[in-house]
C-alpha positions in Angstrom: 22.3 28.1 24.2 18.8 27.7 25.5 16.2 30.4 26.0 15.2 30.4 29.7 11.5 30.2 30.4 10.8 29.6 26.7 7.5 27.7 27.3 4.7 28.8 29.6 3.4 25.4 30.5 0.1 26.6 31.9 -1.0 27.5 28.4 -3.7 25.1 27.0 -2.6 23.5 23.8 -5.7 22.7 21.7 -4.7 19.9 19.4 -7.0 17.1 18.3 -5.6 14.8 15.6 -8.1 14.7 12.7 -8.4 11.0 12.0 -7.9 7.6 13.4 -4.5 7.0 11.9 -3.1 10.3 13.2 -4.5 9.4 16.7 -3.0 6.0 16.6 0.3 7.5 15.5 0.6 9.5 18.7 -0.6 6.6 20.9 1.9 4.1 19.5 5.0 3.2 21.5 7.0 1.8 18.6 10.6 2.9 18.1 9.9 3.9 14.5 6.6 5.3 13.2 5.8 6.4 9.7 2.6 8.2 8.4 1.9 7.7 4.7 -1.0 9.8 3.4 -2.3 12.2 0.7 -1.4 15.8 0.4 -3.0 18.0 3.1 -3.8 15.0 5.4 -2.1 16.5 8.6 1.0 14.4 8.5 3.5 17.2 9.0 1.5 18.9 11.8 1.3 15.5 13.6 5.0 14.9 13.3 5.9 18.3 14.7 3.4 17.9 17.6 4.9 14.4 18.2 8.4 16.1 18.5 7.0 18.4 21.2 5.4 15.5 23.0 8.7 13.5 22.9 10.5 16.5 24.3 8.1 16.6 27.3 8.1 12.8 27.7 11.9 12.2 27.7 13.1 10.5 30.8 14.8 12.9 33.3 18.5 12.6 33.9 20.1 12.5 37.4 19.5 16.2 37.8 15.8 15.9 36.9 16.3 17.5 33.4 14.6 16.0 30.4 17.2 16.5 27.6 16.4 15.9 23.9 18.4 16.5 20.7 16.2 15.8 17.7 17.2 15.9 14.0 14.8 17.0 11.3 15.8 15.7 7.9 14.7 16.7 4.4 16.3 15.6 1.1 17.5 19.1 -0.1 18.4 22.3 1.6 16.0 24.5 -0.4 13.1 22.3 0.6 14.4 22.1 4.2 14.4 25.9 4.3 11.2 26.6 2.4 8.9 23.9 3.9 10.3 21.9 6.9 11.7 24.8 8.9 8.8 27.1 8.0 6.2 24.5 8.9 8.0 23.8 12.2 8.0 27.5 13.1 4.4 27.9 12.2 3.3 24.9 14.3 5.4 26.0 17.3 3.8 29.5 17.1 0.3 28.1 16.8 0.6 26.0 19.9 2.6 28.6 21.8 5.8 26.4 22.1 8.2 29.3 22.1 11.8 28.7 21.2 14.8 30.4 19.7 15.6 29.7 16.1 19.3 30.2 15.3 20.1 30.3 11.6 23.7 29.1 11.7 25.2 26.0 10.3 23.1 24.0 10.9 19.9 25.8 11.6 18.9 25.0 15.2 15.8 25.6 17.3 16.1 25.4 21.1 13.8 25.8 24.1 13.7 25.0 27.8 11.1 25.3 30.5 9.6 23.8 33.7 7.1 20.9 33.9 4.3 20.5 36.4 6.1 17.5 38.0 9.0 19.8 39.0 11.3 18.6 36.3 12.6 20.8 33.5 13.3 20.1 29.9 16.0 21.2 27.5 15.2 20.7 23.8 17.5 21.2 20.8 16.1 20.7 17.3 18.6 20.5 14.4 17.7 20.8 10.7 19.8 19.1 8.1 19.4 18.1 4.4 20.6 14.7 3.2 20.4 14.6 -0.6 23.0 12.0 -1.8 25.8 9.8 -0.5 28.2 12.8 -0.1 25.9 14.1 2.6 26.4 11.1 4.9 29.4 12.9 6.4 27.0 15.3 8.0 25.9 12.5 10.3 29.3 12.0 11.8 29.5 13.0 15.4 25.8 13.6 15.8 24.5 12.5 19.2 20.7 12.3 18.9 17.6 11.3 20.9 15.4 11.1 17.9 14.8 11.9 14.2 12.0 13.2 12.1 12.3 12.4 8.4 10.1 14.8 6.5 8.9 13.4 3.1 10.7 10.1 3.7 10.2 8.7 0.2 12.5 11.5 -1.2 15.5 10.2 0.8 17.8 7.3 -0.1 17.7 4.2 2.1 21.4 4.6 2.7 21.0 8.1 4.1 18.2 7.0 6.3 20.2 4.2 7.7 23.3 6.3 8.4 21.1 8.8 10.3 19.3 6.0 12.3 22.7 4.9 13.5 23.1 8.2 15.5 19.9 7.8 17.5 20.1 6.8 21.2 23.3 8.6 21.9 21.9 11.6 23.7 21.6 12.0 26.6 24.3 9.6 27.6 23.4 6.3 29.2 25.4 7.2 32.3 23.4 10.4 32.9 20.0 9.0 31.8 19.8 5.2 32.0 16.1 5.1 30.9 16.5 7.6 28.1 14.0 7.4 25.3 14.9 7.1 21.6 12.7 7.2 18.5 12.3 8.1 14.9 9.2 9.4 13.1 8.5 10.1 9.4 5.9 11.3 7.0 5.5 10.7 3.3 3.2 10.6 0.4 2.7 7.1 -1.1 5.8 5.9 -2.8 5.9 3.8 -6.0 5.3 0.1 -5.3 8.9 -0.8 -6.1 10.4 1.9 -3.9 12.4 0.8 -0.9 9.9 2.5 1.5 6.9 0.6 -0.1 8.8 -2.7 0.3 9.6 -1.8 3.9 6.0 -0.9 4.6 4.2 -3.7 2.7 6.7 -6.6 2.4 8.9 -6.5 5.4 7.7 -6.9 9.0 10.1 -5.1 11.4 8.7 -5.5 14.9 9.9 -2.1 16.1 8.4 -0.2 13.2 4.7 0.8 12.7 3.2 2.2 9.5 0.0 4.3 9.5 -1.6 4.4 6.1 -4.3 7.1 5.8 -7.4 6.7 3.7 -7.5 8.1 0.2 -8.6 11.7 -0.2 -10.3 10.9 -3.5 -12.4 8.1 -4.8 -12.9 7.3 -8.5 -16.6 6.9 -9.4 -18.6 6.8 -12.6 -18.8 10.6 -12.3 -15.0 11.1 -12.0 -12.9 11.9 -8.9 -15.0 12.6 -5.8 -13.9 13.5 -2.3 -13.7 10.7 0.3 -15.5 11.7 3.4 -13.4 9.1 5.4 -10.2 11.1 4.6 -8.4 12.6 7.5 -7.9 16.2 8.3 -10.8 17.4 6.2 -11.9 19.8 8.9 -8.9 22.0 8.1 -9.3 22.0 4.3 -11.7 23.7 1.9 -14.4 21.3 0.7 -13.0 21.4 -2.9 -9.3 21.2 -2.0 -8.8 17.8 -3.5 -11.0 17.9 -6.5 -9.4 21.2 -7.6 -6.0 19.4 -7.4 -7.0 16.9 -10.0 -7.0 19.6 -12.8 -4.5 18.8 -15.5 -2.9 16.0 -13.5 -2.0 12.6 -14.7 -3.9 9.7 -13.2 -0.8 8.2 -11.8 0.0 11.4 -9.9 -3.6 11.6 -8.5 -3.5 8.0 -7.4 -0.1 8.4 -5.6 -0.5 11.9 -4.1 -4.3 12.2 -3.5 -5.5 8.6 -3.4 -2.6 7.4 -1.3 -1.9 4.4 -3.6 1.4 2.6 -3.9 1.3 2.6 -7.7 3.8 0.9 -9.9 6.2 3.0 -12.0 4.9 2.2 -15.4 4.6 4.1 -18.7 1.0 3.2 -19.3 -2.5 2.8 -17.8 -3.3 -0.1 -15.4 -5.9 -2.6 -16.6 -7.5 -2.5 -13.2 -7.2 1.0 -11.8 -9.6 0.4 -8.9 -7.2 -2.1 -7.3 -5.6 -0.6 -4.1 -3.0 -2.8 -2.5 -3.6 -1.5 1.0 -7.3 -2.3 0.7 -7.4 -5.4 -1.5 -4.4 -7.3 -0.1 -4.9 -9.0 3.3 -4.0 -12.0 5.3 -6.9 -14.3 4.7 -7.7 -17.9 5.6 -9.4 -20.7 3.7 -12.9 -21.7 4.8 -12.9 -25.5 5.1 -16.6 -25.8 4.4 -16.8 -24.0 1.0 -15.7 -25.2 -2.5 -12.9 -23.7 -4.5 -13.0 -21.9 -7.8 -9.8 -22.2 -9.9 -9.2 -19.9 -12.8 -6.6 -21.1 -15.4 -4.8 -19.4 -18.3 -2.9 -21.6 -20.8 0.0 -21.0 -23.2 3.6 -21.6 -22.5 3.4 -19.7 -19.2 0.2 -21.3 -17.7 -1.1 -19.8 -14.4 -3.9 -20.5 -12.0 -5.7 -18.5 -9.3 -7.2 -20.5 -6.5 -10.2 -18.7 -5.2 -13.1 -19.2 -2.8 -16.4 -17.4 -2.7 -17.5 -16.7 0.9 -21.0 -17.1 2.2 -21.5 -13.3 2.1 -20.6 -13.2 -1.6 -17.1 -11.9 -1.1 -14.2 -13.4 -3.0 -10.9 -14.6 -1.4 -8.0 -15.2 -3.8 -6.0 -17.8 -1.7 -3.1 -18.7 -3.8 -1.5 -18.3 -7.2 0.4 -20.8 -9.3 2.7 -19.2 -11.8 5.0 -21.1 -14.2 7.2 -20.6 -17.2 7.8 -22.7 -20.3 5.5 -25.5 -19.2 3.0 -27.5 -21.2 -0.6 -28.1 -20.1 0.1 -31.7 -19.1 2.9 -30.8 -16.7 1.0 -27.8 -15.4 -2.0 -30.0 -14.6 0.3 -32.2 -12.5 1.6 -29.1 -10.6 -2.0 -28.0 -10.0 -3.0 -31.4 -8.9 -0.2 -31.5 -6.4 -1.3 -28.2 -4.9 -4.9 -29.5 -4.6 -3.6 -32.5 -2.7 -2.2 -30.3 0.0 -3.8 -30.6 3.4 -5.7 -27.3 3.2 -7.4 -28.2 -0.1 -7.5 -32.0 0.0 -11.1 -32.5 1.0 -12.6 -29.5 -0.8 -14.7 -29.8 -4.0 -13.6 -27.4 -6.8 -14.6 -26.1 -10.2 -11.7 -25.3 -12.6 -12.4 -22.8 -15.4 -10.0 -22.1 -18.1 -9.4 -19.9 -21.1 -11.8 -21.1 -23.9 -8.9 -21.0 -26.3 -7.7 -24.1 -24.5 -10.2 -26.1 -26.5 -8.0 -25.7 -29.6 -5.7 -28.6 -30.5 -2.0 -28.0 -30.7 -0.4 -28.2 -34.2 1.8 -31.1 -33.0 -0.7 -32.9 -31.0 -4.4 -33.9 -31.3 -5.1 -33.1 -27.7 -6.4 -29.8 -26.3 -5.0 -28.2 -23.1 -8.3 -29.2 -21.4 -7.7 -32.8 -22.4 -4.2 -32.6 -21.0 -5.5 -31.3 -17.7 -8.0 -34.1 -17.6 -5.1 -36.5 -18.2 -3.3 -35.0 -15.2 -6.4 -35.5 -13.0 -7.8 -32.0 -13.3 -11.4 -31.7 -14.7 -11.8 -28.2 -16.1 -14.3 -26.4 -18.3 -14.0 -23.4 -20.5 -15.1 -20.0 -19.3 -18.2 -18.6 -21.1 -16.0 -16.3 -23.2 -12.6 -14.8 -23.4 -13.9 -11.4 -24.5 -11.5 -8.9 -22.9 -14.1 -6.4 -21.9 -16.3 -9.1 -20.3 -13.6 -10.7 -18.3 -12.0 -7.5 -17.0 -15.4 -6.2 -16.1 -16.0 -9.3 -13.9 -13.0 -8.2 -11.8 -13.5 -4.5 -11.9 -17.0 -4.7 -10.5 -15.7 -6.5 -7.5 -12.7 -4.2 -7.0 -15.1 -1.2 -6.8 -17.7 -2.8 -4.5 -18.0 -3.2 -0.8 -20.0 -5.9 1.1 -21.1 -4.6 4.5 -18.1 -2.2 4.5 -15.6 -4.8 3.4 -13.9 -5.1 -0.1 -15.8 -7.5 -2.3 -12.6 -9.2 -3.3 -9.3 -9.6 -1.4 -6.0 -11.2 -2.4 -3.7 -13.1 -0.1 -0.4 -11.3 0.4 1.5 -14.4 -0.8 0.1 -13.9 -4.3 3.0 -11.7 -5.2 2.8 -11.9 -9.0 -1.0 -11.3 -9.0 -0.6 -8.3 -6.7 2.1 -6.8 -8.9 -0.1 -7.2 -12.0 -3.2 -5.7 -10.5 -1.2 -2.9 -9.0 -0.1 -1.7 -12.5 2.3 -4.1 -14.1 -0.6 -5.5 -16.1 -1.3 -2.4 -18.1 -2.0 -0.8 -21.5 1.2 0.5 -23.0 1.3 4.2 -23.9 1.4 5.1 -27.5 4.1 7.7 -28.0 2.4 10.5 -29.9 2.5 14.2 -29.4 -0.5 15.8 -27.7 -3.3 13.8 -26.1 -2.4 10.7 -24.1 -3.3 7.5 -26.0 -2.8 3.8 -25.1 -2.9 0.5 -26.9 -6.3 -1.3 -27.0 -4.8 -4.6 -25.6 -2.7 -4.9 -22.5 1.0 -5.6 -22.5 1.6 -9.4 -22.2 4.1 -9.2 -19.5 4.9 -11.9 -16.9 2.1 -10.8 -14.5 -0.6 -10.9 -17.2 -1.2 -14.6 -17.1 -2.3 -15.0 -13.5 -4.4 -11.8 -13.8 -6.2 -13.4 -16.8 -6.5 -16.7 -14.9 -8.4 -14.8 -12.2 -10.7 -13.3 -14.9 -11.6 -16.8 -16.2 -12.3 -18.1 -12.7 -14.6 -15.2 -11.9 -16.4 -15.4 -15.2 -17.0 -19.1 -14.9 -18.4 -18.6 -11.4 -21.0 -16.2 -12.7 -19.4 -12.8 -12.0 -19.8 -10.0 -14.5 -22.9 -8.2 -15.8 -22.3 -8.9 -19.5 -21.9 -12.6 -18.9 -25.1 -12.8 -16.8 -27.0 -10.8 -19.4 -25.9 -13.3 -22.1 -27.0 -16.2 -20.0 -30.4 -14.6 -19.4 -30.8 -14.3 -23.2 -29.5 -17.8 -23.9 -30.9 -20.4 -21.4 -29.2 -23.2 -23.4 -25.8 -21.7 -22.5 -26.8 -21.5 -18.8 -27.9 -25.2 -18.8 -24.7 -26.2 -20.6 -22.5 -24.4 -18.1 -24.4 -26.0 -15.2 -23.8 -29.5 -16.7 -20.1 -28.8 -17.2 -19.8 -27.6 -13.6 -21.5 -30.8 -12.3 -19.0 -32.9 -14.3 -16.1 -30.8 -13.0 -16.9 -31.2 -9.3 -14.3 -33.4 -7.8 -14.0 -35.1 -4.4 -11.0 -37.0 -3.3 
């Protein structure tokens, strides 16, 4: 079954992972490790090299033999044959890991050899396709040491789970009490609502580790440009990524070349520079700095509680999202939040949609008056012009402050994150030929908190257009300063 003397262990294998994430992937001791990155980023090569490393690192059994049986999985047989197996053979040949590929059912690669410590290894690598639920029967009876899922996002979660249940069965515990077990995987960035994205970004499984590589392309005022921080660039032509943008939809580029977890939408995101893996972090409130609260009115009022840091960066600490609620009740909800321990002693400025100055048809009170009645002193933003307020956020999303993003959103702001990641978008106009979109964004459930953030940033002075207007109109600047002084509130 095995090819004796398959590996000459005195051969030097010259392999240097091209990037920090690839290096950390090999150093990690987690049971499950997943690399998510752009096309051409070295993911497949790293996974195959990790298989070889695991073969050598398996614990020896009672006879001193390091036995491994590893399954390589792809979603369809044609792709398994044309990419996964071919890539495996190419990498094995490149590093002189000689084995015997037997094209039977299933295709199996095997090798054995001696190690410098006097032990030997026996490796058996099996290749199988798991396309749909009917393929789950293939997993029956498999006794595995480990698994490599090639292009994980193309697999169903059910098929992944059934395969994971076969790991840790070879070699037997009686023969090898300290046997090692593992799974590794590679993938391009999945859609944000994909099960893999939820596992990576929302769930926190202690035994799993995800390695998210930098984007290969960055969008600038000149168009798509190569990111010099991308991994594996040394093995690619200098124009590899820019050439791959030709005739591609932006959503495809963002997912496959920029490594973004984009939402599956039929439209164009209002804030295309938002990258969840960059702009969403676990952040803490600074107890010595005031708050800025952006507010959007209507029957679905929302608020974004923010804090500008001493270095000029913005932290979005919390969102308040409601449905079918008037301004008076919303003010009470907001007031209750501000009375929580983290916020209780902090001054704040609340800035809302200027449309909130209009009186309701059934009442002679404006939303701002109702907020005041609830104990919230708020002022209108300088404008609700769509271009101005979106620009105030876009400039922050595309800017770094000493290497750090100029604005970050706390991971608990789920609705805001979904909106910025693409649910807040311009709907596509269904016409033949050139792609066209509506001028105004779709007013979905995530739009309100996104626009609340706009108003907060505008009122705090962000946005070139707003600043320019103030320079031209000193009266407006003085009026805004007076309104802010009136709105500052101490418990």
